[in-house]
C-alpha positions as CSV (number, residue, x, y, z in Angstrom):
1,M,101.2,96.3,71.0
2,K,99.7,94.1,73.6
3,A,96.5,92.2,72.7
4,R,93.3,93.2,74.6
5,G,92.0,91.0,77.3
6,G,92.7,90.0,80.9
7,P,96.2,89.7,82.4
8,T,98.2,86.6,81.7
9,A,100.2,84.6,84.2
10,A,103.4,86.5,83.0
11,D,101.7,89.8,83.8
12,L,101.0,88.7,87.4
13,E,104.4,87.2,88.2
14,D,105.8,90.4,89.8
15,M,102.6,91.3,91.7
16,P,102.8,90.3,95.3
17,E,99.8,88.6,97.0
18,L,97.7,90.7,99.2
19,T,98.1,90.2,103.0
20,D,95.2,89.3,105.3
21,E,95.3,92.9,106.6
22,Q,95.1,94.4,103.1
23,L,92.2,92.1,102.2
24,A,90.4,93.2,105.4
25,N,90.9,96.8,104.4
26,L,89.6,96.5,100.9
27,K,86.7,98.9,100.1
28,P,83.9,98.4,97.6
29,A,84.7,99.7,94.1
30,A,81.6,101.9,94.4
31,E,83.5,104.1,96.8
32,F,86.0,104.9,94.0
33,W,83.6,104.9,91.1
34,K,83.0,108.3,89.6
35,A,79.3,109.1,89.4
36,R,77.9,109.6,86.0
37,K,76.7,113.1,85.2
38,K,73.1,113.7,84.1
39,Q,72.1,116.9,82.4
40,I,69.1,118.6,84.0
41,T,67.3,121.9,84.1
42,L,67.4,123.4,87.6
43,R,65.8,126.6,88.8
44,V,67.8,128.4,91.5
45,D,67.5,131.8,93.1
46,A,69.3,134.5,91.2
47,D,71.5,135.4,94.2
48,V,72.6,131.8,94.6
49,L,73.6,131.6,91.0
50,D,75.3,134.9,91.1
51,W,77.3,133.8,94.2
52,F,78.6,130.7,92.5
53,Q,79.3,132.5,89.2
54,Q,81.3,135.2,91.0
55,S,84.1,132.6,91.7
56,G,84.6,132.1,88.0
57,E,84.8,129.2,85.7
58,G,83.8,125.9,87.1
59,Y,80.8,127.2,89.1
60,L,78.6,124.3,88.0
61,T,81.1,121.9,89.3
62,R,81.2,123.8,92.6
63,M,77.4,123.7,92.7
64,N,77.5,119.9,92.2
65,E,80.1,119.6,95.0
66,A,77.9,121.6,97.4
67,L,74.9,119.5,96.6
68,R,77.0,116.3,97.1
69,R,78.3,117.5,100.5
70,A,74.7,118.2,101.6
71,M,73.6,114.8,100.4
72,L,76.4,113.0,102.2
73,S,75.9,115.1,105.3
74,E,72.2,114.2,105.5
75,S,73.0,110.5,104.7
76,A,75.5,110.3,107.5
77,G,73.1,111.9,109.9
78,G,70.3,109.5,108.9
79,R,67.9,112.4,108.2
80,R,66.3,113.7,105.1
81,S,64.5,116.9,105.0
82,R,61.6,117.5,102.6
């Protein structure tokens, strides 16, 4: 079993160096970081909940995805409704 810790020189021998183009195209890790979930209590209209539940298991995930799309859409447009 390998000891915990960072990579050793031997671990990096076969890894090619990044090109200037690859370095220029790197994106912040935050773009790939999965957001932490936070448990909340949310009141929604009954018909909205029914609509999501009709599609079966995973409806809470779909609700979260819909909220995320709305958030990203508003962020991209530079507007925030209240």
